[in-house]
N, C-alpha and C positions, 0 to 999 in steps of 0.2 A: 526357604524351600517352597516350591509351588505346591498348592493343594491339589490333590487328585480326588476324584470321586467316581464311584461305581454304584449304580443302583441295584439293589437286591430286594427281592420280595420276601415278606414274612411267610413261613409255611404254616400249615394247619396246627402245628404244635408250638408255634411262637418262636421258631428258630430262624436265625439269619446266618448264612455262611459268610465267613470272612474270606475275601478273595485270596488266592494263593500268593499273588504278587505282594499283598500287604503283609501276609504271614512271613514270607521270605525277607522282605525289607526290614521288618521289625523282629526277626528271629523268634517268631512264635511257633512253638512246637506243641504236639499233642500232649495234653496234661498240664500245660503251663497255666498258672492262675491268671485270670483276667478280672479286672474290676469294671463293673458296669454302674454308671452313675447318671441319674436324671438331673439335669441342670434346670435352674429356675426359668430359663427362657424357652424350655421345651426340647432342647437338644439332649441327645443321649451320648455319653462319652464312654468309649470302651478303651481300656489301656491295659497293657501287660504289667503285672505286679512284680517288682523287683524284690525278691525275698532275701537278698544278700545281707541286708541289715539285720533281719531276724536271725539268719544263720550265724552271723558274726556274734550276736548277743548270746545265743544258745551255745555256740562254739566256745566262747570265752569261759562259760561255766563248765563246759566239758573239759577244756584244757586245765582249768584250775583243779578240777576233781581228779584228773589223770596224773597231774604232776607228781604227787607224793608216791604214786604206785608204779611209775615207770622211769627208768633212767635214760630213756631215749627221747629225742625231740619228736613232738607230734604237731602236725599241721592240720588246718581246716581249709577245705576248698569248696567252691561251688563247682558245678560241672564245667565251668569255663576258666576260673582263676583262683589263685591262692588268696585266702583271706587273712590268715594269721598263723603264727607258730608259737609253741610254748618256749622256745629258745631260738637263737639265731641259727639259721641254716645257710652255710656258705653257698652262694650262687642263687639263692631264692629270696624274694621279697614280697611283702603284701602287695596285691594288685597285679602280680606277674601272671600272665596267661599260661594255662596248662598247655603242654604240647599235645599233639593228636593222640599219641599212645596213652598218655595219662587220661585224656578225655574219654577214650574208648574203655579204659579200665573202670572208670567211675560209672559210665553209662551201663556197663554190664551188670551192675547191682549185685556183685558177689565179692566176698573177701578174696583179695589177690595179693600175693607177695611176689615181687619181681626185683631185679636189680634196678638201681636208679637209672642206669644206662638204658635198660629195656623200656623204662617208663618215660624216657626222654628227659630225665631230670639231671641237671648238672649240679652235683653237690659232692661233698667229701665222704658222705656215708655210702655204704655198699647197697643196702636194701631199702626199698620203699614198700611198706605193707599198707594196702588200701582197704578201708572198711567203709563201704558206702552207707550214707544216711538216707534212707528212702522210706516212703510211705505208700499208701494206696494209690496216690496220683503220680508216682514216679520218684526219681532220685533228686534230692535237694543238694547233694554234695557228698563229701567224704571226710573221714578222719584218716590221716596218713601218718604212720609211724616211720621215722627214718632211723636206721640202725646199722651197725657194723656186722651184726649177726642176725640170722633168721629169728623171727619172734618165737618165744616159748609158747607152749600151750596156754599157760595162764595169761600171758600178754594177749594172745589171740582172743580168749574169752572176754577179758576185760575190755579190749578195744571194740569187739563186736557188740558187747552189751551197751557200751556208751554210744556207739554209732546208731544202734537201734533206738535208744532213748532220744537222741537228737532227731532222728527221722520222725518218730512219733510226735515229738514236740513241734516240729515244723508243720505237721498236718493241721495244726490249729490256726494257721495263718492263711 
């Protein structure tokens, strides 16, 4: 890949604007975490931090905690892709990209129950209940419960509580 360069000046508060072309090319959105590192040769490196490994780790703990309390399959996703499931979900696999409808549901940062078809999810379960994991800086992903029936009030409370815990835990990264 050919290197591109754009010169920007430091403002009075020490800020530098990352050009829109670079943000679009690297899918950097408002609220995304960026690592800034000073290298020994004097260069400064700025890179987008991929939080999916941390979400996978915290999500695994969440799934193991939820398993004894729900008879439904639960999945963990980033805003872009599925990371893992508590049990096999026909038609879905780790690393599968979320459809646009599911991406919009996660981005809305509110608990939402829709049919799998409405969420653009091809699976044998009827409903997908989304519980976003978000913090002060935005949404990190979601816990999604797949079920044949609408979630009960106790399932909603349980899933919402765990999703909030996952979101707060992700803020530490």
